[in-house]
DOKE-929970 format. One line per 5 residues: number of its first residue (from 1); their letters; for each residue x, y, z of N, C-alpha, C. Coordinates in nm, 4 decimals. Layout:
<sites>
NUM) a) X:Y:Z:X:Y:Z:X:Y:Z  ...;
</sites>
This chain:
<sites>
1) myfsf) 9.8823:6.0202:7.5393:9.9908:6.0296:7.6086:9.9460:5.9920:7.7799  10.0310:5.9212:7.8410:9.9929:5.8637:7.9798:10.0781:5.9161:8.0682  10.0491:5.9538:8.1718:10.1452:6.0126:8.2920:10.1270:5.9037:8.4067  10.2415:5.8789:8.4477:10.2130:5.7821:8.5737:10.2999:5.8588:8.6849  10.2499:5.8698:8.8089:10.3159:5.9178:8.9252:10.3175:5.8257:9.0208;
6) sktvt) 10.4474:5.8445:9.0970:10.4798:5.7335:9.1934:10.3919:5.7661:9.3042  10.3847:5.6660:9.4145:10.3096:5.6537:9.5140:10.3308:5.7818:9.6274  10.4762:5.7890:9.6303:10.5365:5.9217:9.7079:10.4815:6.0432:9.6653  10.4783:6.0502:9.5385:10.4300:6.2010:9.4844:10.2661:6.2049:9.4982  10.1990:6.0980:9.4757:10.0553:6.1113:9.5042:10.0362:6.1290:9.6541;
11) afcli) 10.0813:6.0617:9.7416:10.0700:6.0770:9.8854:10.1034:6.2213:9.9186  10.2225:6.2757:9.8757:10.2364:6.4159:9.8895:10.1481:6.5334:9.8487  10.0721:6.4983:9.7417:9.9856:6.5725:9.6780:9.8548:6.5710:9.7702  9.8228:6.4546:9.8092:9.6962:6.4501:9.8996:9.7208:6.4810:10.0305  9.8495:6.4851:10.0935:9.8759:6.5547:10.2250:9.8702:6.7112:10.1994;
16) lfffg) 9.9188:6.7801:10.0906:9.9139:6.9224:10.0793:9.7629:6.9596:10.0366  9.6783:6.8721:9.9699:9.5438:6.9056:9.9528:9.4622:6.9015:10.0821  9.4764:6.8247:10.1732:9.3856:6.8023:10.2829:9.4373:6.9007:10.4087  9.5709:6.9010:10.4310:9.6144:6.9833:10.5202:9.6384:7.1338:10.4748  9.6477:7.1562:10.3512:9.6562:7.2852:10.3118:9.5345:7.3709:10.2767;
21) vpfsa) 9.4263:7.3069:10.2635:9.3014:7.3682:10.2313:9.2588:7.4647:10.3500  9.2513:7.4403:10.4771:9.2137:7.5180:10.5793:9.2837:7.6628:10.5866  9.4268:7.6463:10.5500:9.5101:7.7536:10.5474:9.4937:7.8506:10.4108  9.4592:7.7650:10.3053:9.4566:7.8421:10.1849:9.3058:7.9057:10.1807  9.2174:7.8624:10.2546:9.0883:7.9165:10.2399:9.0676:8.0595:10.3328;
26) gqdis) 9.1832:8.0773:10.3828:9.1863:8.2005:10.4608:9.1157:8.1940:10.6022  9.0930:8.0641:10.6589:9.0366:8.0586:10.7892:9.1296:8.0906:10.8918  9.0713:8.1562:10.9875:9.1588:8.2069:11.1159:9.1462:8.1048:11.2113  9.2394:8.0197:11.2379:9.2546:7.9431:11.3382:9.3031:7.9578:11.4756  9.2388:7.9788:11.5792:9.2892:8.0421:11.7049:9.2922:7.9294:11.8078;
31) agppe) 9.3810:7.9362:11.9012:9.3830:7.8231:12.0200:9.2833:7.8741:12.1119  9.2440:7.9884:12.1344:9.1596:8.0387:12.2397:8.9935:8.0230:12.2133  8.9205:8.0516:12.3216:8.7718:8.0505:12.2946:8.7403:8.1589:12.2150  8.6087:8.1433:12.1301:8.5845:8.2535:12.0418:8.5515:8.3485:12.1219  8.5769:8.4911:12.0487:8.5693:8.6280:12.1097:8.4084:8.6415:12.1126;
36) tktta) 8.3609:8.7155:12.2068:8.2220:8.7669:12.2082:8.2169:8.9104:12.1617  8.1249:8.9166:12.0764:8.1050:9.0590:12.0251:8.0063:9.1495:12.1186  8.0603:9.2708:12.1236:7.9747:9.3590:12.2132:7.9096:9.4478:12.1145  7.7932:9.5070:12.1617:7.7499:9.6072:12.0760:7.7618:9.7475:12.1297  7.8565:9.7618:12.2196:7.8970:9.8878:12.2787:7.9472:9.9811:12.1789;
41) epepv) 7.9303:10.1150:12.1902:7.9797:10.2046:12.1069:8.1330:10.2446:12.1261  8.2101:10.2550:12.0226:8.3448:10.2591:12.0449:8.3903:10.3976:12.0979  8.4955:10.4047:12.1692:8.5147:10.5366:12.2331:8.5546:10.6521:12.1357  8.5090:10.7618:12.1698:8.5346:10.8630:12.0950:8.6755:10.8893:12.0527  8.7321:10.9321:11.9441:8.8724:10.9254:11.9254:8.8926:11.1053:11.9343;
46) eplii) 9.0039:11.1524:11.9826:9.0473:11.2926:11.9931:9.0665:11.3312:11.8665  9.0146:11.4355:11.7950:9.0884:11.4987:11.6755:9.2407:11.5238:11.6995  9.2897:11.5252:11.5768:9.4307:11.5495:11.5638:9.4468:11.6878:11.5321  9.5209:11.7573:11.6238:9.5647:11.8977:11.6212:9.7016:11.9165:11.5933  9.7401:11.9854:11.4574:9.8808:12.0150:11.4337:9.8882:12.1677:11.4310;
51) kldvn) 9.9875:12.2272:11.5312:10.0325:12.3470:11.5169:10.1615:12.3811:11.4445  10.1564:12.4670:11.3556:10.2772:12.5132:11.2762:10.3031:12.6632:11.3101  10.4288:12.6905:11.2788:10.4849:12.8184:11.2841:10.5427:12.8414:11.1409  10.4806:12.9391:11.0733:10.5443:12.9654:10.9211:10.6358:13.0984:10.9522  10.7577:13.1056:10.8924:10.8261:13.2020:10.8719:10.8428:13.2836:10.7417;
56) evqld) 10.7886:13.2102:10.6424:10.7931:13.2460:10.5138:10.6789:13.2031:10.4155  10.6232:13.2828:10.3594:10.5252:13.2332:10.2630:10.5446:13.2966:10.1145  10.5345:13.2041:10.0074:10.5653:13.2322:9.8763:10.4459:13.2536:9.8148  10.4375:13.3732:9.7450:10.3138:13.3888:9.6736:10.3264:13.4279:9.5113  10.2541:13.3643:9.4403:10.2752:13.3811:9.2938:10.1776:13.4802:9.2555;
61) vvvvd) 10.2263:13.6011:9.1867:10.1491:13.7133:9.1519:10.1825:13.7338:9.0043  10.0485:13.7741:8.9324:10.0897:13.8052:8.7900:10.0384:13.9728:8.7740  10.1306:14.0587:8.7324:10.0878:14.1872:8.7160:10.0954:14.2178:8.5821  9.9677:14.2898:8.5430:9.9734:14.3384:8.3862:9.9090:14.4652:8.3812  9.9538:14.5351:8.2622:9.9155:14.6468:8.2464:9.7668:14.6758:8.1729;
66) nkgnp) 9.7377:14.7938:8.1406:9.6001:14.8132:8.0874:9.5612:14.7175:7.9755  9.6633:14.6783:7.8737:9.6583:14.6139:7.7632:9.6700:14.4336:7.7892  9.6994:14.4177:7.8928:9.7014:14.2744:7.9478:9.8504:14.2237:7.9320  9.9507:14.3282:7.8972:10.1015:14.2723:7.8894:10.1517:14.2749:8.0351  10.2404:14.1537:8.0335:10.2951:14.1569:8.1854:10.4043:14.2651:8.2118;
71) itdlt) 10.4085:14.3185:8.3354:10.5013:14.4124:8.3765:10.6218:14.3284:8.4622  10.7435:14.3546:8.4021:10.8540:14.2463:8.4389:10.9477:14.3108:8.5255  10.9607:14.4289:8.5291:11.0601:14.5099:8.6041:11.0246:14.5590:8.7460  10.9376:14.4706:8.8374:10.8926:14.5167:8.9741:10.9906:14.4720:9.0508  10.9966:14.5422:9.1699:11.0955:14.4990:9.2793:11.0043:14.4436:9.3942;
76) aadfe) 11.0645:14.4096:9.5076:10.9933:14.4007:9.6381:10.9318:14.5528:9.6910  10.9937:14.6402:9.6519:10.9474:14.7446:9.7294:10.8237:14.7910:9.6493  10.7909:14.7387:9.5449:10.6632:14.7828:9.4812:10.5502:14.7072:9.5142  10.5527:14.6240:9.6075:10.4407:14.5269:9.6632:10.4062:14.5791:9.8094  10.2822:14.5570:9.8393:10.2295:14.5779:9.9992:10.1586:14.4393:10.0206;
81) iyqne) 10.2000:14.3705:10.1299:10.1147:14.2493:10.1511:10.0733:14.2756:10.2992  9.9314:14.2374:10.3219:9.8985:14.2651:10.4685:9.8316:14.1302:10.5117  9.8527:14.1017:10.6262:9.7749:13.9805:10.6906:9.7030:14.0334:10.8224  9.5943:14.0211:10.8237:9.5097:14.0494:10.9413:9.5291:14.1945:10.9647  9.5309:14.2901:10.8675:9.5570:14.4222:10.8573:9.6722:14.4876:10.9238;
86) lpqev) 9.7704:14.3878:10.9049:9.8971:14.4253:10.9574:9.9931:14.4139:10.8427  10.0982:14.5170:10.7916:10.1845:14.5025:10.6970:10.2880:14.4127:10.7093  10.3100:14.3120:10.6220:10.4010:14.2025:10.6295:10.5363:14.2530:10.5400  10.6397:14.1941:10.5644:10.7509:14.2239:10.4884:10.7597:14.1479:10.3678  10.7916:14.2116:10.2493:10.8283:14.1508:10.1156:10.9659:14.1182:10.1078;
91) aasvy) 11.0094:14.0013:10.1134:11.1577:13.9823:10.1209:11.2024:13.9858:9.9707  11.1577:13.9479:9.8716:11.2160:13.9460:9.7500:11.1036:13.9531:9.6334  11.1335:13.9724:9.5186:11.0444:13.9735:9.4189:11.1077:13.9338:9.2762  11.0882:13.8173:9.2262:11.1541:13.7688:9.1160:11.0682:13.7464:8.9880  11.0997:13.7793:8.8663:11.0068:13.7725:8.7457:11.0615:13.6365:8.6920;
96) irnqi) 10.9648:13.5319:8.6632:10.9741:13.4130:8.6243:10.9092:13.4148:8.4841  11.0002:13.3856:8.3573:10.9170:13.3851:8.2507:10.8801:13.2348:8.2205  10.7519:13.2273:8.2055:10.6961:13.1020:8.1778:10.6570:13.0754:8.0344  10.6877:13.1544:7.9453:10.6553:13.1381:7.8035:10.7478:13.0150:7.7534  10.6915:12.9456:7.6618:10.7774:12.8259:7.6012:10.8440:12.8810:7.4908;
101) etatp) 10.9818:12.8656:7.4834:11.0595:12.9218:7.3463:11.0271:12.8506:7.2353  11.0056:12.8931:7.1267:11.0010:12.8228:7.0017:11.1431:12.7345:6.9727  11.1178:12.6065:6.9296:11.2431:12.5350:6.9236:11.3075:12.5593:6.7707  11.4423:12.5588:6.7751:11.5157:12.5662:6.6637:11.4708:12.4644:6.5532  11.4697:12.4782:6.4350:11.4269:12.3629:6.3301:11.5386:12.2801:6.3334;
106) pftqy) 11.4913:12.1456:6.3161:11.6019:12.0432:6.3234:11.7127:12.0487:6.2155  11.8074:11.9968:6.2284:11.9239:11.9934:6.1263:11.8912:11.9129:6.0233  11.8927:11.9629:5.8988:11.8450:11.8907:5.7788:11.9884:11.8759:5.6758  11.9835:11.7454:5.6514:12.1402:11.7017:5.5742:12.0835:11.7374:5.4312  12.1850:11.8008:5.3718:12.1840:11.8424:5.2281:12.2255:11.7247:5.1430;
111) at) 12.1410:11.6940:5.0441:12.1886:11.5751:4.9425:12.2757:11.6141:4.8685  12.3814:11.5109:4.8231:12.4874:11.5232:4.7661:12.5032:11.4608:4.6445;
</sites>
């Protein structure tokens, strides 16, 4: 099989090749004089300081009896929380059950 290109297509491909190579090669072309590299140390950067004010902290707590069974009927009044030796208010206590329920067996169709 023989392919023939017109002169216009050939010229267009040559133009793209010769003028596109410097750009496709990732060369940086600048109009100004080349930059001089200095060996001076960079200026130190100030550390980033973030100040926060926290009004509420959520704690996950697990309470079990002597046998390892979870105690589920505790209220906020049953807990004491201290921060820097100062008592903190406990706003709420919620029991969250995290055990996976067993799925019901899938529906089976009876043969007729």
